Backbone and ligand atoms as CSV (ligand in chain L), in Angstrom:
chain,resi,resn,atom,element,x,y,z
A,1,MET,N,N,2.055,7.756,1.532
A,1,MET,CA,C,0.839,8.070,2.259
A,1,MET,C,C,0.885,7.456,3.658
A,2,THR,N,N,-0.005,7.943,4.505
A,2,THR,CA,C,0.032,7.489,5.892
A,2,THR,C,C,-0.813,6.219,6.088
A,3,THR,N,N,-0.576,5.575,7.222
A,3,THR,CA,C,-1.216,4.290,7.513
A,3,THR,C,C,-2.740,4.420,7.535
A,4,LEU,N,N,-3.237,5.498,8.113
A,4,LEU,CA,C,-4.699,5.677,8.196
A,4,LEU,C,C,-5.329,5.681,6.794
A,5,THR,N,N,-4.684,6.334,5.851
A,5,THR,CA,C,-5.214,6.380,4.480
A,5,THR,C,C,-5.159,5.000,3.851
A,6,HIS,N,N,-4.063,4.275,4.067
A,6,HIS,CA,C,-3.970,2.913,3.507
A,6,HIS,C,C,-5.039,2.005,4.116
A,7,ILE,N,N,-5.335,2.171,5.408
A,7,ILE,CA,C,-6.388,1.362,6.043
A,7,ILE,C,C,-7.743,1.702,5.427
A,8,ALA,N,N,-8.007,3.001,5.275
A,8,ALA,CA,C,-9.311,3.422,4.711
A,8,ALA,C,C,-9.487,2.879,3.297
A,9,VAL,N,N,-8.455,2.988,2.487
A,9,VAL,CA,C,-8.548,2.502,1.105
A,9,VAL,C,C,-8.667,0.975,1.082
A,10,GLY,N,N,-7.964,0.301,1.984
A,10,GLY,CA,C,-8.078,-1.160,2.091
A,10,GLY,C,C,-9.506,-1.584,2.389
A,11,ALA,N,N,-10.156,-0.866,3.303
A,11,ALA,CA,C,-11.553,-1.166,3.650
A,11,ALA,C,C,-12.465,-0.929,2.451
A,12,VAL,N,N,-12.203,0.132,1.687
A,12,VAL,CA,C,-13.016,0.410,0.481
A,12,VAL,C,C,-12.836,-0.708,-0.548
A,13,ILE,N,N,-11.606,-1.173,-0.729
A,13,ILE,CA,C,-11.350,-2.265,-1.675
A,13,ILE,C,C,-12.154,-3.506,-1.248
A,14,ALA,N,N,-12.152,-3.807,0.056
A,14,ALA,CA,C,-12.893,-4.963,0.563
A,14,ALA,C,C,-14.383,-4.805,0.299
A,15,LYS,N,N,-14.913,-3.644,0.628
A,15,LYS,CA,C,-16.365,-3.423,0.453
A,15,LYS,C,C,-16.724,-3.496,-1.030
A,16,ALA,N,N,-15.883,-2.927,-1.886
A,16,ALA,CA,C,-16.142,-2.973,-3.334
A,16,ALA,C,C,-16.113,-4.423,-3.834
A,17,ALA,N,N,-15.141,-5.197,-3.325
A,17,ALA,CA,C,-15.038,-6.598,-3.749
A,17,ALA,C,C,-16.286,-7.389,-3.319
A,18,LEU,N,N,-16.719,-7.136,-2.075
A,18,LEU,CA,C,-17.888,-7.853,-1.563
A,18,LEU,C,C,-19.192,-7.406,-2.216
A,19,SER,N,N,-19.191,-6.186,-2.742
A,19,SER,CA,C,-20.378,-5.674,-3.442
A,19,SER,C,C,-20.440,-6.191,-4.875
A,20,GLY,N,N,-19.303,-6.650,-5.374
A,20,GLY,CA,C,-19.240,-7.075,-6.765
A,20,GLY,C,C,-19.179,-8.577,-6.907
A,21,SER,N,N,-18.244,-9.039,-7.709
A,21,SER,CA,C,-18.183,-10.454,-8.073
A,21,SER,C,C,-17.639,-11.345,-6.949
A,22,HIS,N,N,-17.188,-10.733,-5.834
A,22,HIS,CA,C,-16.663,-11.545,-4.733
A,22,HIS,C,C,-17.636,-11.614,-3.559
A,23,ALA,N,N,-18.920,-11.415,-3.836
A,23,ALA,CA,C,-19.932,-11.379,-2.768
A,23,ALA,C,C,-20.020,-12.709,-2.024
A,24,HIS,N,N,-19.594,-13.802,-2.645
A,24,HIS,CA,C,-19.689,-15.109,-2.012
A,24,HIS,C,C,-18.580,-15.376,-0.988
A,25,LEU,N,N,-17.584,-14.516,-0.944
A,25,LEU,CA,C,-16.448,-14.733,-0.043
A,25,LEU,C,C,-16.786,-14.332,1.400
A,26,ASP,N,N,-15.993,-14.849,2.331
A,26,ASP,CA,C,-16.196,-14.530,3.735
A,26,ASP,C,C,-15.804,-13.056,3.978
A,27,PRO,N,N,-16.760,-12.209,4.423
A,27,PRO,CA,C,-16.473,-10.773,4.567
A,27,PRO,C,C,-15.282,-10.463,5.491
A,28,MET,N,N,-15.202,-11.149,6.623
A,28,MET,CA,C,-14.106,-10.862,7.566
A,28,MET,C,C,-12.748,-11.149,6.941
A,29,THR,N,N,-12.663,-12.261,6.181
A,29,THR,CA,C,-11.393,-12.606,5.531
A,29,THR,C,C,-11.053,-11.580,4.463
A,30,VAL,N,N,-12.067,-11.155,3.697
A,30,VAL,CA,C,-11.824,-10.155,2.642
A,30,VAL,C,C,-11.325,-8.854,3.258
A,31,TYR,N,N,-11.989,-8.381,4.316
A,31,TYR,CA,C,-11.524,-7.149,4.982
A,31,TYR,C,C,-10.109,-7.334,5.547
A,32,ALA,N,N,-9.862,-8.493,6.164
A,32,ALA,CA,C,-8.526,-8.749,6.763
A,32,ALA,C,C,-7.450,-8.741,5.680
A,33,VAL,N,N,-7.702,-9.467,4.591
A,33,VAL,CA,C,-6.707,-9.532,3.487
A,33,VAL,C,C,-6.473,-8.158,2.890
A,34,SER,N,N,-7.552,-7.450,2.609
A,34,SER,CA,C,-7.443,-6.167,1.939
A,34,SER,C,C,-6.718,-5.123,2.797
A,35,ILE,N,N,-7.112,-5.026,4.046
A,35,ILE,CA,C,-6.473,-4.025,4.943
A,35,ILE,C,C,-5.026,-4.438,5.233
A,36,LEU,N,N,-4.805,-5.731,5.453
A,36,LEU,CA,C,-3.433,-6.189,5.714
A,36,LEU,C,C,-2.501,-5.888,4.534
A,37,PHE,N,N,-2.926,-6.274,3.317
A,37,PHE,CA,C,-2.055,-6.075,2.155
A,37,PHE,C,C,-2.000,-4.626,1.706
A,38,SER,N,N,-2.959,-3.819,2.123
A,38,SER,CA,C,-2.887,-2.372,1.864
A,38,SER,C,C,-1.800,-1.724,2.718
A,39,ASN,N,N,-1.383,-2.408,3.777
A,39,ASN,CA,C,-0.376,-1.847,4.696
A,39,ASN,C,C,0.915,-2.653,4.760
A,40,LEU,N,N,0.899,-3.859,4.231
A,40,LEU,CA,C,2.065,-4.743,4.365
A,40,LEU,C,C,3.365,-4.130,3.816
A,41,PRO,N,N,3.338,-3.365,2.720
A,41,PRO,CA,C,4.603,-2.777,2.238
A,41,PRO,C,C,5.298,-1.896,3.289
A,42,ASP,N,N,4.512,-1.342,4.206
A,42,ASP,CA,C,5.078,-0.429,5.220
A,42,ASP,C,C,5.417,-1.149,6.522
A,43,LEU,N,N,5.300,-2.470,6.557
A,43,LEU,CA,C,5.491,-3.231,7.788
A,43,LEU,C,C,6.820,-2.951,8.473
A,44,THR,N,N,7.873,-2.856,7.694
A,44,THR,CA,C,9.204,-2.707,8.296
A,44,THR,C,C,9.611,-1.224,8.443
A,45,THR,N,N,8.695,-0.315,8.130
A,45,THR,CA,C,9.030,1.112,8.200
A,45,THR,C,C,9.571,1.541,9.564
A,46,PRO,N,N,8.919,1.183,10.693
A,46,PRO,CA,C,9.469,1.622,11.996
A,46,PRO,C,C,10.888,1.116,12.224
A,47,ILE,N,N,11.150,-0.129,11.838
A,47,ILE,CA,C,12.494,-0.710,12.060
A,47,ILE,C,C,13.541,0.069,11.253
A,48,ILE,N,N,13.193,0.365,9.997
A,48,ILE,CA,C,14.139,1.073,9.123
A,48,ILE,C,C,14.323,2.514,9.593
A,49,TYR,N,N,13.276,3.154,10.072
A,49,TYR,CA,C,13.404,4.520,10.574
A,49,TYR,C,C,14.280,4.548,11.838
A,50,ILE,N,N,14.119,3.562,12.701
A,50,ILE,CA,C,14.936,3.527,13.914
A,50,ILE,C,C,16.408,3.296,13.539
A,51,ARG,N,N,16.629,2.419,12.575
A,51,ARG,CA,C,18.003,2.063,12.201
A,51,ARG,C,C,18.697,3.176,11.404
A,52,TYR,N,N,17.970,3.729,10.430
A,52,TYR,CA,C,18.600,4.698,9.515
A,52,TYR,C,C,18.153,6.146,9.730
A,53,ARG,N,N,17.228,6.368,10.635
A,53,ARG,CA,C,16.614,7.684,10.815
A,53,ARG,C,C,15.826,8.033,9.540
A,54,LEU,N,N,15.264,9.230,9.530
A,54,LEU,CA,C,14.396,9.612,8.419
A,54,LEU,C,C,15.181,9.927,7.140
A,55,ALA,N,N,16.520,10.083,7.291
A,55,ALA,CA,C,17.322,10.441,6.148
A,55,ALA,C,C,17.308,9.362,5.063
A,56,LYS,N,N,17.017,8.129,5.465
A,56,LYS,CA,C,16.979,7.031,4.494
A,56,LYS,C,C,15.533,6.664,4.170
A,57,SER,N,N,15.281,6.395,2.929
A,57,SER,CA,C,13.937,6.035,2.507
A,57,SER,C,C,13.655,4.557,2.780
A,58,HIS,N,N,12.603,4.279,3.537
A,58,HIS,CA,C,12.274,2.873,3.763
A,58,HIS,C,C,11.825,2.204,2.476
A,59,HIS,N,N,11.419,3.033,1.490
A,59,HIS,CA,C,11.029,2.463,0.201
A,59,HIS,C,C,12.219,1.788,-0.473
A,60,LEU,N,N,13.422,2.290,-0.188
A,60,LEU,CA,C,14.626,1.711,-0.793
A,60,LEU,C,C,15.096,0.472,-0.033
A,61,TYR,N,N,14.897,0.475,1.288
A,61,TYR,CA,C,15.523,-0.550,2.128
A,61,TYR,C,C,14.616,-1.723,2.460
A,62,SER,N,N,13.313,-1.545,2.320
A,62,SER,CA,C,12.391,-2.609,2.698
A,62,SER,C,C,12.072,-3.523,1.510
A,63,LEU,N,N,12.267,-4.796,1.727
A,63,LEU,CA,C,11.919,-5.785,0.689
A,63,LEU,C,C,10.428,-5.733,0.389
A,64,PHE,N,N,9.616,-5.510,1.443
A,64,PHE,CA,C,8.159,-5.486,1.282
A,64,PHE,C,C,7.715,-4.290,0.453
A,65,HIS,N,N,8.562,-3.266,0.318
A,65,HIS,CA,C,8.149,-2.074,-0.422
A,65,HIS,C,C,8.651,-2.089,-1.869
A,66,LYS,N,N,8.949,-3.297,-2.356
A,66,LYS,CA,C,9.414,-3.450,-3.737
A,66,LYS,C,C,8.368,-4.265,-4.516
A,67,PRO,N,N,7.666,-3.625,-5.462
A,67,PRO,CA,C,6.596,-4.321,-6.189
A,67,PRO,C,C,7.039,-5.646,-6.819
A,68,LEU,N,N,8.263,-5.704,-7.334
A,68,LEU,CA,C,8.697,-6.948,-7.980
A,68,LEU,C,C,8.857,-8.103,-6.993
A,69,PHE,N,N,9.050,-7.796,-5.723
A,69,PHE,CA,C,9.074,-8.848,-4.701
A,69,PHE,C,C,7.719,-9.559,-4.662
A,70,TRP,N,N,6.652,-8.747,-4.685
A,70,TRP,CA,C,5.301,-9.319,-4.642
A,70,TRP,C,C,4.955,-10.034,-5.926
A,71,VAL,N,N,5.453,-9.522,-7.053
A,71,VAL,CA,C,5.245,-10.209,-8.330
A,71,VAL,C,C,5.912,-11.597,-8.278
A,72,SER,N,N,7.113,-11.676,-7.708
A,72,SER,CA,C,7.811,-12.961,-7.621
A,72,SER,C,C,7.075,-13.924,-6.687
A,73,ILE,N,N,6.487,-13.398,-5.610
A,73,ILE,CA,C,5.666,-14.260,-4.709
A,73,ILE,C,C,4.482,-14.829,-5.495
A,74,TYR,N,N,3.848,-13.955,-6.283
A,74,TYR,CA,C,2.689,-14.375,-7.091
A,74,TYR,C,C,3.098,-15.476,-8.072
A,75,VAL,N,N,4.202,-15.268,-8.765
A,75,VAL,CA,C,4.666,-16.252,-9.742
A,75,VAL,C,C,4.986,-17.571,-9.035
A,76,PHE,N,N,5.636,-17.479,-7.875
A,76,PHE,CA,C,5.978,-18.670,-7.083
A,76,PHE,C,C,4.707,-19.470,-6.728
A,77,LEU,N,N,3.689,-18.737,-6.244
A,77,LEU,CA,C,2.433,-19.411,-5.882
A,77,LEU,C,C,1.765,-20.040,-7.096
A,78,GLN,N,N,1.792,-19.336,-8.208
A,78,GLN,CA,C,1.188,-19.847,-9.447
A,78,GLN,C,C,1.850,-21.155,-9.875
A,79,ILE,N,N,3.162,-21.224,-9.723
A,79,ILE,CA,C,3.907,-22.397,-10.198
A,79,ILE,C,C,3.801,-23.568,-9.216
A,80,PHE,N,N,3.961,-23.283,-7.925
A,80,PHE,CA,C,4.166,-24.369,-6.968
A,80,PHE,C,C,2.939,-24.756,-6.143
A,81,LEU,N,N,1.920,-23.898,-6.103
A,81,LEU,CA,C,0.742,-24.228,-5.308
A,81,LEU,C,C,-0.115,-25.268,-6.047
A,82,PRO,N,N,-0.583,-26.323,-5.369
A,82,PRO,CA,C,-1.473,-27.285,-6.013
A,82,PRO,C,C,-2.720,-26.566,-6.559
A,83,LYS,N,N,-3.203,-27.055,-7.699
A,83,LYS,CA,C,-4.291,-26.385,-8.406
A,83,LYS,C,C,-5.546,-26.194,-7.538
A,84,ASN,N,N,-5.909,-27.239,-6.760
A,84,ASN,CA,C,-7.114,-27.119,-5.944
A,84,ASN,C,C,-6.972,-26.062,-4.845
A,85,LEU,N,N,-5.754,-25.930,-4.290
A,85,LEU,CA,C,-5.499,-24.916,-3.277
A,85,LEU,C,C,-5.490,-23.515,-3.902
A,86,TRP,N,N,-4.916,-23.441,-5.114
A,86,TRP,CA,C,-4.875,-22.152,-5.835
A,86,TRP,C,C,-6.295,-21.644,-6.111
A,87,GLU,N,N,-7.188,-22.563,-6.489
A,87,GLU,CA,C,-8.563,-22.168,-6.781
A,87,GLU,C,C,-9.266,-21.579,-5.552
A,88,ILE,N,N,-8.903,-22.092,-4.376
A,88,ILE,CA,C,-9.509,-21.583,-3.136
A,88,ILE,C,C,-8.981,-20.182,-2.801
A,89,ILE,N,N,-7.667,-20.015,-2.946
A,89,ILE,CA,C,-7.094,-18.738,-2.486
A,89,ILE,C,C,-7.023,-17.664,-3.573
A,90,SER,N,N,-7.237,-18.025,-4.836
A,90,SER,CA,C,-7.027,-17.048,-5.926
A,90,SER,C,C,-7.894,-15.771,-5.808
A,91,PRO,N,N,-9.163,-15.859,-5.344
A,91,PRO,CA,C,-9.896,-14.591,-5.168
A,91,PRO,C,C,-9.230,-13.666,-4.144
A,92,TYR,N,N,-8.673,-14.273,-3.084
A,92,TYR,CA,C,-8.007,-13.483,-2.043
A,92,TYR,C,C,-6.663,-12.940,-2.557
A,93,VAL,N,N,-6.006,-13.734,-3.417
A,93,VAL,CA,C,-4.751,-13.278,-4.039
A,93,VAL,C,C,-5.031,-12.061,-4.919
A,94,LEU,N,N,-6.135,-12.109,-5.649
A,94,LEU,CA,C,-6.520,-10.963,-6.497
A,94,LEU,C,C,-6.755,-9.712,-5.645
A,95,ILE,N,N,-7.488,-9.873,-4.541
A,95,ILE,CA,C,-7.759,-8.728,-3.645
A,95,ILE,C,C,-6.444,-8.226,-3.044
A,96,ALA,N,N,-5.568,-9.157,-2.656
A,96,ALA,CA,C,-4.256,-8.754,-2.103
A,96,ALA,C,C,-3.454,-7.994,-3.165
A,97,GLY,N,N,-3.482,-8.478,-4.394
A,97,GLY,CA,C,-2.739,-7.834,-5.490
A,97,GLY,C,C,-3.253,-6.430,-5.766
A,98,ILE,N,N,-4.564,-6.271,-5.765
A,98,ILE,CA,C,-5.166,-4.936,-5.985
A,98,ILE,C,C,-4.771,-4.010,-4.825
A,99,SER,N,N,-4.819,-4.522,-3.616
A,99,SER,CA,C,-4.473,-3.713,-2.432
A,99,SER,C,C,-3.007,-3.254,-2.495
A,100,LEU,N,N,-2.121,-4.176,-2.855
A,100,LEU,CA,C,-0.695,-3.843,-2.968
A,100,LEU,C,C,-0.463,-2.810,-4.081
A,101,THR,N,N,-1.088,-3.034,-5.234
A,101,THR,CA,C,-0.905,-2.136,-6.378
A,101,THR,C,C,-1.355,-0.718,-6.032
A,102,ILE,N,N,-2.527,-0.624,-5.368
A,102,ILE,CA,C,-3.030,0.710,-5.000
A,102,ILE,C,C,-2.115,1.367,-3.948
A,103,HIS,N,N,-1.573,0.558,-3.031
A,103,HIS,CA,C,-0.605,1.108,-2.076
A,103,HIS,C,C,0.577,1.750,-2.814
A,104,PHE,N,N,1.143,1.007,-3.770
A,104,PHE,CA,C,2.322,1.528,-4.482
A,104,PHE,C,C,1.953,2.740,-5.350
A,105,LEU,N,N,0.783,2.725,-5.972
A,105,LEU,CA,C,0.345,3.891,-6.761
A,105,LEU,C,C,0.189,5.109,-5.868
A,106,MET,N,N,-0.437,4.929,-4.709
A,106,MET,CA,C,-0.636,6.059,-3.782
A,106,MET,C,C,0.708,6.574,-3.277
A,107,ASP,N,N,1.624,5.667,-2.952
A,107,ASP,CA,C,2.931,6.101,-2.459
A,107,ASP,C,C,3.760,6.801,-3.535
A,108,SER,N,N,3.404,6.584,-4.796
A,108,SER,CA,C,4.115,7.279,-5.883
A,108,SER,C,C,3.800,8.765,-5.903
A,109,PHE,N,N,2.840,9.199,-5.058
A,109,PHE,CA,C,2.526,10.618,-4.933
A,109,PHE,C,C,3.070,11.188,-3.609
A,110,GLY,N,N,3.926,10.420,-2.917
A,110,GLY,CA,C,4.473,10.879,-1.637
A,110,GLY,C,C,5.376,12.085,-1.816
A,111,PRO,N,N,5.466,12.964,-0.796
A,111,PRO,CA,C,6.268,14.184,-0.936
A,111,PRO,C,C,7.776,13.971,-0.789
A,112,PHE,N,N,8.183,12.858,-0.146
A,112,PHE,CA,C,9.617,12.682,0.128
A,112,PHE,C,C,10.243,11.512,-0.632
A,113,ASN,N,N,9.423,10.516,-0.971
A,113,ASN,CA,C,9.946,9.330,-1.644
A,113,ASN,C,C,9.041,8.918,-2.784
A,114,GLY,N,N,9.644,8.339,-3.798
A,114,GLY,CA,C,8.850,7.673,-4.813
A,114,GLY,C,C,8.811,6.192,-4.469
A,115,VAL,N,N,8.499,5.378,-5.448
A,115,VAL,CA,C,8.474,3.922,-5.266
A,115,VAL,C,C,9.496,3.309,-6.225
A,116,VAL,N,N,10.270,2.369,-5.712
A,116,VAL,CA,C,11.271,1.699,-6.552
A,116,VAL,C,C,10.556,0.571,-7.323
A,117,TRP,N,N,9.760,0.968,-8.295
A,117,TRP,CA,C,8.899,0.034,-9.017
A,117,TRP,C,C,9.675,-1.121,-9.628
A,118,LEU,N,N,10.897,-0.867,-10.069
A,118,LEU,CA,C,11.628,-1.907,-10.808
A,118,LEU,C,C,12.813,-2.472,-10.024
A,119,ALA,N,N,12.925,-2.181,-8.720
A,119,ALA,CA,C,14.006,-2.747,-7.926
A,119,ALA,C,C,13.826,-4.265,-7.834
A,120,PRO,N,N,14.883,-5.066,-7.861
A,120,PRO,CA,C,16.299,-4.670,-7.807
A,120,PRO,C,C,16.932,-4.398,-9.176
A,121,ILE,N,N,16.154,-4.417,-10.254
A,121,ILE,CA,C,16.731,-4.201,-11.585
A,121,ILE,C,C,17.196,-2.747,-11.697
A,122,ILE,N,N,16.277,-1.829,-11.431
A,122,ILE,CA,C,16.597,-0.399,-11.411
A,122,ILE,C,C,16.170,0.133,-10.035
A,123,LYS,N,N,17.120,0.727,-9.303
A,123,LYS,CA,C,16.818,1.127,-7.925
A,123,LYS,C,C,16.396,2.595,-7.818
A,124,LYS,N,N,15.965,3.175,-8.918
A,124,LYS,CA,C,15.551,4.578,-8.895
A,124,LYS,C,C,14.108,4.677,-8.367
A,125,GLU,N,N,13.913,5.644,-7.437
A,125,GLU,CA,C,12.571,5.881,-6.941
A,125,GLU,C,C,11.775,6.669,-7.979
A,126,ILE,N,N,10.621,6.184,-8.336
A,126,ILE,CA,C,9.783,6.844,-9.329
A,126,ILE,C,C,8.653,7.560,-8.585
A,127,SER,N,N,8.525,8.857,-8.868
A,127,SER,CA,C,7.482,9.650,-8.215
A,127,SER,C,C,6.699,10.422,-9.275
A,128,PHE,N,N,5.394,10.592,-9.001
A,128,PHE,CA,C,4.545,11.341,-9.927
A,128,PHE,C,C,4.493,12.815,-9.564
A,129,VAL,N,N,5.158,13.195,-8.451
A,129,VAL,CA,C,5.160,14.598,-8.015
A,129,VAL,C,C,6.589,15.048,-7.727
A,130,ARG,N,N,6.752,16.371,-7.554
A,130,ARG,CA,C,8.076,16.909,-7.217
A,130,ARG,C,C,8.393,16.513,-5.769
A,131,LEU,N,N,9.593,15.962,-5.578
A,131,LEU,CA,C,9.961,15.493,-4.238
A,131,LEU,C,C,10.660,16.594,-3.440
A,132,PHE,N,N,10.358,16.622,-2.143
A,132,PHE,CA,C,11.050,17.517,-1.226
A,132,PHE,C,C,12.292,16.792,-0.716
A,133,PRO,N,N,13.314,17.536,-0.262
A,133,PRO,CA,C,14.493,16.878,0.341
A,133,PRO,C,C,14.064,16.065,1.563
A,134,ALA,N,N,14.760,14.941,1.807
A,134,ALA,CA,C,14.387,14.079,2.948
A,134,ALA,C,C,14.492,14.860,4.255
A,135,PRO,N,N,13.451,14.826,5.085
A,135,PRO,CA,C,13.494,15.555,6.377
A,135,PRO,C,C,14.477,14.903,7.332
A,136,LEU,N,N,15.064,15.719,8.229
A,136,LEU,CA,C,16.050,15.198,9.158
A,136,LEU,C,C,15.461,14.856,10.521
A,137,SER,N,N,14.229,15.245,10.732
A,137,SER,CA,C,13.584,14.910,12.019
A,137,SER,C,C,12.083,14.708,11.778
A,138,SER,N,N,11.431,14.122,12.772
A,138,SER,CA,C,9.982,13.908,12.675
A,138,SER,C,C,9.257,15.239,12.585
A,139,ARG,N,N,9.779,16.232,13.341
A,139,ARG,CA,C,9.150,17.559,13.347
A,139,ARG,C,C,9.254,18.182,11.944
A,140,GLU,N,N,10.443,18.089,11.347
A,140,GLU,CA,C,10.637,18.644,9.997
A,140,GLU,C,C,9.725,17.911,9.001
A,141,TRP,N,N,9.610,16.605,9.178
A,141,TRP,CA,C,8.729,15.808,8.317
A,141,TRP,C,C,7.303,16.331,8.403
A,142,LEU,N,N,6.822,16.530,9.642
A,142,LEU,CA,C,5.454,16.973,9.877
A,142,LEU,C,C,5.203,18.371,9.306
A,143,VAL,N,N,6.140,19.280,9.528
A,143,VAL,CA,C,6.003,20.673,9.061
A,143,VAL,C,C,5.938,20.688,7.528
A,144,THR,N,N,6.867,19.992,6.873
A,144,THR,CA,C,6.901,19.980,5.410
A,144,THR,C,C,5.669,19.279,4.847
A,145,TYR,N,N,5.344,18.114,5.454
A,145,TYR,CA,C,4.196,17.336,4.990
A,145,TYR,C,C,2.900,18.137,5.073
A,146,SER,N,N,2.731,18.889,6.163
A,146,SER,CA,C,1.485,19.642,6.347
A,146,SER,C,C,1.329,20.761,5.307
A,147,LYS,N,N,2.419,21.126,4.629
A,147,LYS,CA,C,2.342,22.159,3.605
A,147,LYS,C,C,2.068,21.586,2.227
A,148,THR,N,N,2.104,20.280,2.093
A,148,THR,CA,C,1.936,19.669,0.757
A,148,THR,C,C,0.467,19.457,0.410
A,149,LEU,N,N,0.219,19.338,-0.864
A,149,LEU,CA,C,-1.134,19.047,-1.341
A,149,LEU,C,C,-1.556,17.651,-0.900
A,150,LEU,N,N,-0.589,16.753,-0.767
A,150,LEU,CA,C,-0.888,15.377,-0.365
A,150,LEU,C,C,-1.596,15.332,0.998
A,151,HIS,N,N,-1.175,16.225,1.886
A,151,HIS,CA,C,-1.759,16.318,3.226
A,151,HIS,C,C,-3.275,16.495,3.120
A,152,LYS,N,N,-3.696,17.439,2.286
A,152,LYS,CA,C,-5.140,17.689,2.127
A,152,LYS,C,C,-5.785,16.550,1.345
A,153,THR,N,N,-5.070,16.006,0.395
A,153,THR,CA,C,-5.615,14.887,-0.408
A,153,THR,C,C,-5.903,13.696,0.487
A,154,GLU,N,N,-5.040,13.448,1.470
A,154,GLU,CA,C,-5.280,12.314,2.375
A,154,GLU,C,C,-6.559,12.501,3.190
A,155,TYR,N,N,-6.806,13.729,3.640
A,155,TYR,CA,C,-8.080,14.005,4.335
A,155,TYR,C,C,-9.249,13.674,3.413
A,156,LEU,N,N,-9.132,14.086,2.172
A,156,LEU,CA,C,-10.184,13.853,1.186
A,156,LEU,C,C,-10.401,12.358,0.947
A,157,ILE,N,N,-9.292,11.607,0.832
A,157,ILE,CA,C,-9.399,10.161,0.598
A,157,ILE,C,C,-10.053,9.475,1.784
A,158,VAL,N,N,-9.588,9.802,3.006
A,158,VAL,CA,C,-10.140,9.163,4.207
A,158,VAL,C,C,-11.619,9.540,4.369
A,159,GLY,N,N,-11.948,10.826,4.141
A,159,GLY,CA,C,-13.350,11.267,4.265
A,159,GLY,C,C,-14.250,10.589,3.260
A,160,SER,N,N,-13.834,10.560,2.005
A,160,SER,CA,C,-14.684,9.929,0.980
A,160,SER,C,C,-14.757,8.427,1.172
A,161,SER,N,N,-13.687,7.825,1.708
A,161,SER,CA,C,-13.725,6.389,2.021
A,161,SER,C,C,-14.778,6.095,3.099
A,162,LEU,N,N,-14.809,6.947,4.126
A,162,LEU,CA,C,-15.781,6.771,5.210
A,162,LEU,C,C,-17.215,6.895,4.672
A,163,VAL,N,N,-17.440,7.870,3.799
A,163,VAL,CA,C,-18.770,8.048,3.195
A,163,VAL,C,C,-19.146,6.792,2.419
A,164,TYR,N,N,-18.187,6.277,1.625
A,164,TYR,CA,C,-18.449,5.057,0.834
A,164,TYR,C,C,-18.763,3.876,1.743
A,165,LEU,N,N,-17.968,3.714,2.794
A,165,LEU,CA,C,-18.144,2.571,3.710
A,165,LEU,C,C,-19.470,2.625,4.452
A,166,ILE,N,N,-19.904,3.833,4.803
A,166,ILE,CA,C,-21.140,3.988,5.564
A,166,ILE,C,C,-22.379,3.858,4.674
A,167,PHE,N,N,-22.325,4.472,3.502
A,167,PHE,CA,C,-23.553,4.601,2.696
A,167,PHE,C,C,-23.681,3.578,1.550
A,168,LYS,N,N,-22.584,2.936,1.147
A,168,LYS,CA,C,-22.669,1.953,0.061
A,168,LYS,C,C,-23.305,0.661,0.566
A,169,HIS,N,N,-24.335,0.207,-0.139
A,169,HIS,CA,C,-25.009,-1.025,0.269
A,169,HIS,C,C,-24.404,-2.237,-0.403
L,1,ZN,ZN,ZN,4.289,2.579,1.543
């Protein structure tokens, strides 16, 4: 999915968290954490596209786009972070984890790549939809993408996210 959709969903996650059991948290920090972690897996995408062109999937080459990397970070924090510090950051870790999980679930519906859910153990991209061949140019990417159902779904997600953000109290 595209960055705009990940930003919109990140904002929805933040608003939902602040409307629920995380109402006591600092709103700016919650929005920052949620939107940041909703997009962090794609952080190295431009670098990988410049280096390998579109023929290579950034999902395969980016460490940030591997769910087990984030699981290992979580386990590391659980083990090594002092308990009092963990208690302070754990609500934000939960929001970050939800944001990351939703990013990977959404990307599992991408038209060109799945998500390497089990990398580095199994490096197969898992997708919930039929994949198109990798585009060779940005133009080919755009033309093929605009014909997919995902294209329209992203409009729907961004539109409904805006409605939620504006009208949800
Ligand atoms: Zn992604």
